[in-house]
N, C-alpha and C positions, 0 to 999 in steps of 0.2 A: 398171562402169565404176570403173575406181582412177585418178585424176590423184598425180602430186607437186603436196607441201605446197605449193610454187609455184605451179608450172602452174596447178593446181584455182583460187589465191587471184586470179590474175590473171584469170580466168576468170567466176571468182562475181563478182568485185566486178564485173565490165562487167556480166554479164546485170543484177544485182541494178540498176544502176545505170538501165540501161536499164527493167526495168520497172516502178522508182519513177517513173521520168517519164514513161512513158507511161500508168499509173493513176492518175499523181493526179490527173486530171479539175479541171472546173469551172472555178474564173474563175484563180488557176494554170497551168494548159496555157494559156488562152486569154490572159494576161499573156505566156508564154514563148512566145507563134504557133506554139504546138500545137495539136493535134486533138487535145480531153478523150477519155478512155473513154464506148463506148459507155456508158447504163448499161441499154436494154431490151433487149427479147425475154427470153425465160428462159433459166435459169441453166443452167449446162453441165451436161450428161448425164451419171449418174453415174459414177465413171469406172471405167476397168477394167486391167489390162497389157496394154494391146494392144504393145508393141515400140519405140510413138513417140517421141521428144523431146517433153517438154513441160517448159514454165515453174512455176516456184513463186516467187514473190512479196509484195510487200506494197508496201503507202502506209499512211498514219495512219488511211486509213477500214478498212481488209479488208484481206482475204489478195485474191491475185492469183494466179489459176488461169488459164493462156493467156490472159492479159492482162484474165480478164475476173473481176469482183470473185465476192467467192464470202463467205456467212455460213456460218461453221462451226457446225455443228451437232453436238454431239460428247458423244456419252456415254462412260463410262470400265467398261470392262470384262478379267477380271485370267483368262489362259489359264489361267495355275497354279489357280484356283479352280474349274475343271473338268475333272480328269480322265477327260475323255472326248472326244478330239476329236472324234468326228463331231457332239456336240451343241456343238461351236464353233458352225458352221454354224448349227443352231437360232436360238443368241440373236445372230447377225448379221441372219441376216435378220428376224427379230422387231423388230430394232432400225432397218435399214432401212426395211422396211414401215410403220412409226411416226414415221417423220419424219426420223431420223436421215440427216448425209451421212457421219457421220468416225465412228470410236471414238477412245481411248486408251488405247494400255496398258501396263502395268508390266512390266519384264524382271527377275526375281528372279536375283540371281545366285547364292543357298543352293540354290535349287529344282534349278539345272543344274551345280551345283557339288562332287560332293561329298569334293571333295580338293586341293591345292595341283594345279594346271596341266591340271586334269580337265576339261572342259564337256562334255555332254551335252548335245544335242536332238536326242532320238531320243521319237518311241512318247510317252508326254502332254507331253512336253514340245517337241515338230515347232515352233520358232518359226514356219519355213518353212512349214512345213503351215497353222500360224494365219495367215500374213500371206496366201501364193496363195489363202484361205478369205474374207478378207476384199474380195481383189483380185473375186473372183470373186461375190462380191456386190455389190457395186459402192459402197463403201466408202473414204475416204479415211483413212487412220492417221494415231493420233500414238502416234511410240514414246519411249517414256521405260526408257533403259535401266539410268536409276542414274548414282555405279555404287551411290549411295546410295538407297534410294523410300520409306521407312519403311512406309505399307500396312497398318499394324498385323502388320507378320509379323514372324518372330526376326529378331531383331536388323536391324529396320528394311530387308531383306533383304542383308544380308553374311553370306555362309556362316559355319559353324560354325569352320571351320579356320583361317579370319579372326583369329577370338579369342585366341589362342594365338599367335601370328605378331609380330613387332617393329614397331614404324613406327606414326606417329599417323594415320588411317584420318579423312580427309575435309580432308589436309593435301596439301601436297609436299613431305609426306616423303616422297622416294625407296623409302624397303622398301614405302610401303604403297602406289606408283604404280605400283612391276613389278608389282603384280599384276593394281591398276585396269587396266591396259596391256596385259593378258594376257586379262584377264575383254571390256573393249571388242573386243579383237582376233576374238574368237569373237563377240563383237552384230554388230561390225559387218560382220563376212564374211558373215552371213547379212542384213541389212539395210542393207544395197548392190546387193543382186537385188535386193531391193523398195524402191526407189524410186521415185517417177512422174517423175521428173526423166529418166527411161532409158525410161521403159515398162513394169519390170520388175515394177513393181506398185503401190504406191495409198500409201507413209510420202510427205508432205508437212512433217509438223514431227519435229522431232527435241530433247528434255529434256536439256540437260548438270545432271549434280545433280539437288538437290531438296529445297525448303524449306532451302535453304543460307545460314543467315543468323547463325551466332554466329561466319566470322573476316572477316566484311565488310573490316575499315579493318585486319589484316591483310599484308602479303605474303606470310605463306604462304597465306592463303584466293584473296587474287589470286591467287597463282603457279597455284594449285590449279585456278583455274577457266580460266584461258590455258590449262594443260594440257590440262585436258579439251579445248577445244573445239583446242586444235590435233593432236592424236590422233586426234578426231572426220572433221574436218577430212581430214586426211594418207588415210584410210580408206576415203575416197572419200563421204562423207560430203554430200553439194550442198544438200543442201532446208536450208530458215531453221532458225535454234537457237533455243533460246532455255530459258531457267532459270523455275521460277516462284516467286515471292517468297511468301515464308511471311507475307502480311498485306501490304498495299498501303500499301507502305513504301517502296520506290526502291530495294530492293535490288538486287543485278546489272543495274541498265539499262544500253541498252549504252553504250559510255565508259567504263565503273567498272572492267575488266579489258583486258588485252593480244587484240586479236582478231588480230593479224597485219594490220594495215591496211586487212581488209572493210567493206568499208560497206553497208546494207540487208540484209543477210545474217543478223541477232538480234534477235529479239524481247525485250520486257520481258513478266513476266504474273504472276501474282498470284494466291494462295491467296482464295474465302472463303467460309466456314460462319456466317455472320447466325446468329441464335434463329429460330427461328418466333413466337415471342409479343413479337420488338421487332419494328419499325418497319425495314420493306427499306431498306440501305442506301441513298446517292449514291456512286459511286464514284470521283466527279469524272470529269464528262462530256468524251472525247477529242478535244475543239475545243478550238480558242483560252479560254485562259481556265477551265484544267481544273484539277482540284485533286491535290493531292497524289497521287502512284501513277495519274496520271489524263497528260495533256500534262504535267505540271511532270517528271514522272517520264520520259520520252519520250516527246517533241511529234512523232516522225515513225514512229511506229510504231502497227497500231490496237492496239482496247480485249480483253485476251487475258486470262481467267481459265478459264486449265488445271482448275481445281479449285475448282469450283461445290459445295454443298451439296443432294444427292440424295438428304440422308438424315442418318444418322449412327451410328456405330456404336457398342456397349453392352458392356458389360465383365460379369466375373464377378458374380451376385448380379442383375443387369441395374438395379445403382442410374439409369443413364443415362436409363430410363423405369419407374420403380417396380416391377420386375416383372415389368412384362409384356410386355417382350420389344419385338421388332421389329416387331409390328402396333402399338405404340402409337406408336414411330416415323413408321411409314406414315400412322397418324391425325396428328398434329401436325404431319408434313410431306406431306398432301396435293396433289389435283389445284390446290385455292385457292392453298393456299402456293406451288406452281410457278409459278400464273400470276403473281401477288402480287411474285417475287422475279425468278424469268425475264424478264418483261417489263421491270420494273427495268432489271435490266442490260442490255437492247437499247434500253431510252432513253439510259441513262447509255453508248452508246457499246461495248458490248459484242458482239464481231464474230465473234469467236475464243471460242466458248463453250462449256467444256467438264464436261459433270455428272456427278461422283464421289457415289456409283457410280447408274449406271443399271442393269447387273444386277452385285449384289456378289457371290454364289457362295457356297461352302463354304470356309475356310480346315480343310481335313485333314489327319490326319497332327500332325506337330507343327509344322505351316508357321505358327499361331499366334501372334503375341506373345503376355507377361505377362497382357496388361491384357484381353484377347480371347476370347471363348470362340469352338467348333467357327463358329457358324455366323456370315458374313458377310451374312447376309444387308441387313443398311445400311440397313431399309426402303427400299427402291431399288424403280424404276416396275417394272420386272421381278422377281420374288421368285426365290426360292434355288433354288424346284421348276421354273423359269423359266416359268411360268406368269401370264402380264400381269393388271397391275393398273389401279387407278382412275388411278394416276398418267399412263397414259403420254396419255389424252388430252390435256392442253395439247400431251405435246411434238406427240404426233402433230398437232394443229392446227398449231402455231407452225411446226414442222419442214416441212411442205408446204406452209408461208404463203411461209418463205423459197426453196423452192425453187421457189415461180411468180413470188414477187414480187422482183427485181434490189434497186431502187427502197433496199432497206433499208439494202442494203450501205454505203450513203453517206449516211448524214442529219447533219444541222445542228441545231440550236438554231433553228427556228423564231421571227421577229423579229418584232415587235409589225403591220409593214406585209405581211407575207407570211399573215397569217389571225386576227391575235390570241391572246392566253394562255385555252387552259380557260379559266373558271369556276368553281371549288373548290367541291362540296361538302363539307356536315357532313363530316370524316375522309377526305376528296381529296387527293389528291396526284395534277396531270394535268402530264403533259410533252408540247409540241407541238416536231414534228420535222419538217423537207423535206429535200426530196433537192437539192439544190444544181441538178442536173442536169434531171431531169425537171420539179420545181418538182412532184413524188408530195409529201402530207402525210399525216402519222401521229401519232396521239393514242396515250399510252397513261395510262387515269386506272383506278389503283390506290387502292381503301377502306382505309384502315386502322382504323375503326370497325369494331366487332359487328354495326351495321345495312345494312340496303343504305341508300343515302346516292343522291341525282341530281346530274352531272353539267349544268354549261351548255354545249355546246362550239361554237363557228366551226367550222363545214362547210359549204364553196363556198359562201363569203356568207352562208348565214343562219345562227343558233343554235337550236340544237337538244336536247333536255332529254333525258340514258341514266342510266339506273338501270346504276350498281353495285353488285353483291352486298357484303353483308359482308368484311372479308379477303377479298378475292378483287379480279382484276384484267380488262382488259379496252383492247383494243388494235379501233382505226379509223383507218380508210384513208379518203383521198383524194385524187382524181387519179391512180391508176395505171389501168395498163393491163388490160380485158380481154380478150387476143387481139386482135379489130380492134374492139371498143368501147373505149370510157372512161369508167369510173368518177366518179360527181362528187362521190359518197359513200355510207356505207351503217354506218347503227347497229346493223348487223349483224358479226359480227368475218368478213375473209376470212379463207379458208384455200387455195382454189389454184383455176390455170387453166389449161386447155388446148387443145389443141386435135386433135377425135378427128372424123376423116373434112369433111365439109361444115361441122361447126359449131362453136364455142369455147361451152366451158363454163367454168363459174366457179359456187365454193361457198362460201358465207357459212353462218355456225354460229354457234348462241350456245345462250341454257337452252329449254327445252322451253316453250309458251307466250308465250314473249316476242313481242311484235307489234314490230316491224321497219321500216324504209323502207330502198328501194336506191333511188338516181338513176344515172342515164346521161345521157351528154353525149347526143346526137341532133336535127343541123339542124335536123329533121323527123320527124314521128308516124309511129312504126313499127308494126307489127304485134304486138301481143302475145298469146297463148295462153296460158293456166290449165292444165296438160296434170293438176294434181293437190295438191289442195292444199287451202288458206284462201289467195287472196292478191286483190287488188286493183289497178286502173291509174290514170292520167290524164297527161295530157301537157302542155304549158305552159311557152311562153320556154326552148327550144333544153333541155326537160329531160326525160324519161319515170320516174315517179316508178312505184314498185312496192311495193305495204304489203302483208307477208306475214306470218303468225304461224307460229312456227316449231313444227310439229309433223312430227315423221315428216321425211320427206322430201318438201320444196312444189318443184312444176317450173314454171317456165312460161319459154315459147319468147318470144323477140324478133331480131322479124323484118324486115328493108326500113329506112327508114329513106333514112340518109344511108350506110347499110351494108349491103351486096349478103349477107353472110355473117349466119346466124341464132347468136345467143348461147340457150343455154342457162344458164340459171340452176335453180343446184339453193337449197334453202335447207333448211337439214339442222337437227336440234336437235341437243343433243351429245351423243346415246345415237347416234344417226343417225351421226352426224359419223367417227364409229368405223368402224366397218362401211364405210368409203367407202376405198378402197384407190389411190395412182398408183403405174404403174408403167411406167417409160420401156425401149421397144427402139427396137432397130435400125432397124426399121419406121414407131416414132412413138409417142406415148404410152396405154397402154390406164388407163383409171376403171375401178376393179370394185367392188361396192355386194353386201352380203349376207353375205359369213364371218365368219368369225370372225377370221383371216388370212390376208392373200396373200403368197406366196413368191416367187410367180416370175412371167413371163408374155412369153410368146415368139410372134411371128405365125409359120408356116407355109401360105404360100399365100391361103387364106380360111378357114381354123384359127387359130383363140384356144385357146392351148395353158397351162392355168392351171393351180399347184399351188397347195396352202395347206391352210388347218383351218377346220373346223368342229366344235365345242359341241353346240347345240342346227341343229333344221332352218332352215334360213336358204334365202331366195332367193339365182339368181347372174343379176348382168346386169353387161353387160361392152358401154361405150361402147369406140370404139376404131377405124384408120384402115377407107377406105373399101374395100366391096368384102368384108366378115368376116360367113362364114353359120354356120359350126361352131362350136361351143363345146367344149373339152374340160376338163373338171377333173380331175385326179389321175388322167391317165390313161386316163378314160373316157370316151367320148363321151357328151354330152346333148343331146337334143329342144328344139332354141328355138324362138324366135318374132324378131320384130323387132317395137319396137313404138313409138310417134308421138316419143319422146323422140329417137329416133335411134340406139337403144340393143339389143343382142338377148340377152331373157329365157327362163333354163332355165324347159322346163315345169312342169319338177317340183323344186321345196326341193331341196337339196340335204339329203344324212342327217346328222343327230349327229350322235354318236358312240355306240359302245356301250357297255353296264355293265361294268368291270373289275371281277374275280374274284379274291383276294387270299384264299391261304391261311393255319391259321392257322400258327403258328409250336410245333411239338412234338417229341417223341424228342430230349430234347435231353438230352448228356449232358456230368460236370464232373470234374476232375481240380482237386489242390491245386500252385498254383503258385510257391510258396517254400521251396525245399530248399536256399537259400542261407544262409537261416533255421539247419538243420538245425545243430548244434553237428561234425555228422563229417561236413559240405561238403565235398567235396574243391575247392579253390581254389588250386591250386598250378599253375595254366595260365593264372591270371589276373596283371595287369602286379600289378607290385609297384609304390606308391606312394610312390615315396624322393626324388623332385625339392626341390631347396632352392629355387629362386627360378623367378618367373612372367613373364610380359609381362602379366597383368590387370592392370587397380586394383585389384584387391584387394588389403590386402598380404597376406605373410603371414606368421602370426605367430609368431612367436622361440621356438626350439626345434624346431617342428615342421614335418613334412613338405606341402610343398604335396598338396593334396587335390583340388582342382579338379577338378572332369571334363575340361573342355576340356584341358589341359595332355596330359589320358592319351591324348587322338584320342577321346572319348567327346564328342561334344556337344547329343548326340537325345533324348529321350526319357529314360527311367526308369538309375536308376545306382545302383549295388550298392557295398560297402565292406564288407572282414571285417578285422578289428585281432586280431591274436593278441598274447597279453600271458602274463604267471607276477607270481606276489609279487602279487598286489592285494589283500593282506591290507589291516584300518584302511578300505579304499572306503569310504563311506558314498554318493556318486552318481556318477550321469558327466555332462556338460553336455556337448552333442552342439550346435556351432553352423553351420550350413548355411544358404545364401544359394538362393534359389528364387523364381520370379513370385508374381505375386498364385496364390492358391490352392495353388499349392507342398504338399507337406509330406513329413514322416520318419517313419520306422514302424523303430523297434529292438530286437533280440533279445540277451541273455545268456547265451551257450554254451546257444542253443535258445528260451526260455524269453522270453517276449513283455516286455518293457520299456514299450512305450506310442507312442500314436502324438502326430506334435505336427505342426497347420496353421497355412500363415498363413491371416492376416483374410480374411473379407468385402471387398471394397476397397468404399469409399463414394464421393460422388460428389466428396470432399472427398481422398483419394485414391488414386480412379484411375490419377492420371496420375503418381502417387511411383516409380517405377522401380524401381531393385532393394530386394527384401525380404530382408531378412536377419532371422534369433533363432536365440537360446538352448534347446535345449529338456533339457529336466534332469528326468531318473531316478534314481530312487534303486536301489542297487543291495548283494548283502550277498555278493559272491565269496567264495566258502572260499579260503582262504591253503593252499598248496603246488601248486595247481593248475593248470594251464594252461586257459584262459578266451578265447573269443573271441565280440564284438562284432560284430553284421550289422547293416549298417544301409543302408531303401531310400530312397534321395530318391528326391520324382517333382520332377522338375526347372520342370517352365513354361515354359521355354524361355528366351532371353537378351533384355534391356533392346534395346529400341530406342534409337538416336544421333542422338535429332532435334537435343541440344545442340551435337555435334558435337565432343563431348568424352569417346568411344573409352568409356561406358558398356556399349554392348557388349559389352565385356572385361571388368564383371562379370562375377566367381564366380560357377559357380551347382556343387552339390553340398556335401558336408563343407566345409569353412575351417577348424573347428578342436576337438578332444578334449579335455577333461579330467577327468580323475575325482578325484576329492572326499576327500580322508585317505590318500590312493596315488600313485606317482609310479612308474607301472611302463612300462617303456619297450614301447612299440604298435608291431611291422610289421602295417601296411595294403598289402591288396592290394586292387585296384577292376577294377568288370567294368562295363562300358554295352552300348551296343549293337554287335550283331556284323558283322560286312564290311555296306556299304552295297545293299539291293536290288538289282540290275541295272536290273530291270526298275521299281518303285516306287517309287525315288530314295533318297538320303539320309535322306527328311524322314518315312520309314512307319511305322520301325520303333524303339522303344529298348529293352531291356536286361532286359526282362523276363525268368525263364529259359524261358517260353514263347516269347516271341518270337525267341529264339536257337535254339529249336530246332524253329524253323516249327508253333507249333502253332497258329498263325492264317491257317495256309494251305490253300489247297483239297487236297483230297488226302491230309492229315496222313491219318495209321493210330490214331484213337481209339475202338476198338473195346475196349480195354479199361479204358475209360474209367469210371466211373460210372451208370448212368441217372438222371435229374431232372426235374422236373419245376418248373413257376413259380406261385405266389409262391415264397422260398424265406427264411429267417427265419433265417437262424444264425449266431451271434458266431464269428470268428475275428478274428483281425489277420494280415495275412497278403496274400494273391491265390489269386483262384481264376478259375477258369477255365472257360469252357460253351460247346459246341458243337454246332450242329444243322445241318442240312440240308431247304431248303425247294427243290419247281419252280415254275415258274408259265411260265403259257401264255398271252401279253395277244395279240392279234388283231396282226399286221404294218400293220396299217393305222392303228393307234391307237398313240397316243402318249401311253405313259401316266407322271404323274413317282407315283415313291412312294419313302415315305422308313421308317425304324425308329420306332415311338417306344415311349416306357417310362416307368412312372407307376408311383408306390409314396407311401408313406405318408415325407412328408418328413422324420417328424425321423428315420428312416432313415443312418445316414452309411457311405455308401462312394459310388464315383466308380467308371466303366465306361468300359474304351476298346472298341471297338466295331472288327470287320474283314468287313467283308463281299470271300469273295474272294479273301482275303491283303489286301487296301485298305484304310489305317485311315483311316476314315471319320467318326473325333471322338471327344472323350471328353465325357461326359455324368456330371454330380457332382447325386448326390441329393439330398442336403439346401441344397446353392444354388439350383443351376438359374443363369439362370431355363429353359435349352432345357430342353425335353423330344424333339423331333423329329428325325429325322439325315437330311437329302435322302440316297440312296440313287442316284447318278448313272446311265441306262442307259449301257449299256456295260462299266463296271463289276458294276452290277446288270445279270444276265444274263433277261430280259423274256422268253425262249421256250428254258428250258432250268432246269438245279441251281446251286441258289445254294448257297454256304458261308456260313453268320455263324459267326464269334467274338464272346465279348464275356469280356474281360479285369478283373475285380474286385479292384478294392480296397481291403477294410475294417479300419476299424480299432480294432473288437472292442466298443465300449464300447457300440451298439445293434444290434438285429435287422441282418444285411448288405442284404437283396435277390439280385437282382432282384425286385420286383413281375412286374408285367404288360410281357412284351416280345411285340410283334405287328406288324405291317407296316400300314400305313396308304395310301389313293389319298390326292393332295397337289393333281390334278388330271390329265383328262385329256381329250385333243381327239384329234376324225378325223384323219389324214394326217402330221402328222410330220419328221421326215427320217430315211434311212435310219442303222441304229444299228451299227457295228461291234464287237464284242468287244473291248475292251478286255484287253491281252494279263493274265493272273492264272497266272501256271507258282505251280507248286506245292512244296513241300521239298526239298531237293535227299536225296544218300543218307545224308549225315550226322549231318542233321538228322532223316533218316524213322528214321534208326536211335535216336536218342539217346533 
């Protein structure tokens, strides 16, 4: 659907105003003589690309989808960090199963654009396929296409070629906007087909720019944001737009730049990455009297955090986590951290909540910004190998709760007359919230002390003592509907309710061994049956009290009284709640207990068809609509029986996963890969470096040519220089100035003899965000007079700086910047060579300018029969590049999803680095004496789990120590019976030209 800007603005403004009025609810609606929005009943079913027209709006409380309130509970996922489209479905299904109803994705300009005017959305870059998969999985999408994304990727997502163009980026400079408009046209052409408003997909929010905070008061900044807004609207994007403020500062709130007269279609959002070692911040409640960044900044929009820390990134050397890597990030930002911080956000009125990252993935190839290494695991809830972690538990519980209890989408601070304020125990911060329409009450109790404390909480007219573990939090509810019955209160945390068959089912959770009390309103005494577990009950004063100890799953059925339909109460300890899965089908919801993951559920007549994963042997129990009598699990029919709980239970447990056997890596071959260092190497086909001016922000040294790699079209990976000169008698040293990111390096040879290697320092916590790294390496020389000489230099660039301050830092030079000979001043003629033409399948970020890359040595099918046989560990000393290749075959069972990695280990004193290629795909960089990464994920699809694979290692060593590699082996990172079908990722071999070189 594409409308003209004027037509669109008129329609969108009217629709937005109508939605805002119909959804404002409560006192405002009544005062205006309107009917308030109905807040009761279950939340909308998961979205699909159903081809129907939908409305997407918001008011100051929440998003309004088709006029119904919804808390957006989202996880950040980057398609470009998982180069296997089949596995996108795996990740998205895991997120949906664990309670997320939305995902947020960046679209990286550099990933899709190898050259000006060229945009590739095929293969691993198929954005259309990813968005279709999200819709098929039942997830809303928050789309964030930049132009600038940051995201710890090269140049913050700007394409390499943009570094060598005129125009000031992230401003209204016309030269820059020309390229921006081309990029947005390419992205929006796809996005417009996937908007939830016209039923083509599930996009409900669209971001303009990213953390843009340095031109807020300048016309160039305001005009830039207005231009982006107008461009996106002209492209037919009719969902609400937003910008995420870099901190709660009120920047780019509605009304701060021209939105062409539209009202009610733009939101304010801000990022939050608080330290796990500090008290969770109150962002300012988004109701009357809110603080800066709350209602003061944007009183008519809901609380929105487009990025809230689900972990943190780690720099080279691992300074952020004391060299322990992302395991330490996951330990410090664990499940308890999530409950403390995320429940605090909900208590502060944040109803559009995105966790960055929820699946971090891999910054493969030359994708990572200089400040991070290959892994982007981030300490996320779903680790880099796609394995669920303990951190998914609170997201699972909270997400299911938000889906089942729409009252949470509209909350005000409770006044004392509404039930009083909890009396905080030592270290406890208490929040009391109420839905103004339903009068449902919620208490968030946060313990900021290291030891358990007890809060006295007013619940439904009584005061209850509730223990809260140290550095943790919990949520309590009173007055919410549990289907056809009403909860008075519970000291256990509600997780979900649904109607299955003739009964309602409600689940409450908490720590194992905890004693809980749950009270239901009932005008007359009902019949209570304890079906399983430890529970007691009593009745009086219109309240049924059920006391249960959380141990596994305790089952209590409540029948009769003033409600005819039975209610099944399931009291599950945390570990047991992890194995309870809700899935909404067109025939009604189902609840499944037992397997490690439920992926899909469908009802076909009386048959329930389920797919999912098991790790260990597990029960399979299903509650669903009436009449179901047969269970099918992963396409196999199971014998089952009916239970007293109203479920179907498989008579035999589901099988766990079979053992996965991995082969040893052997039969290695090696070849030296730096012929460019030799004096007689023919570089006549290389580009002459003779430019005198540059668009870089790095000054060109007076009297010298431009040597910056980007100016000659070499934007990614290693770059070689060869300088030819004569008449160098008297020269004593050569100084080579260069610019590279953290851990960049330079190697030099004179007339084929090694001069030495220079490396950028390992960043510490103070220098990790330093940005541009520049240095000068000086080597002694003694060139013979009267001879012609050649100076060969290899620079590992470590990519472009990000442009987080919007001052064109992505245009800082990479490669050599200046060369000087002390004691002589010969004229030097320079030639430069970097990466060959971008790989048409793997993309421009896959390869750099090493000789072996230009000749296809990293590719499957390359003829390496003439290489020398070798084995590991190796301990040779040489300055330069050495390549190693081997092949291996896997035979993983088709019913097993095995996550496999490559592990490299060696004496940490050995100075070398390895570029890892699997079937031609650049899986990352290992630096032995820096770390902290030693294991590299090999994604299925790129990895043939049933077939032959080619592994190539390009080793750069400085000659000062034995170089290695040491041990190189495959390692199993996790496995499950189940998974998703995985199609091989296209991995072509060398071209004829490469093969023959």
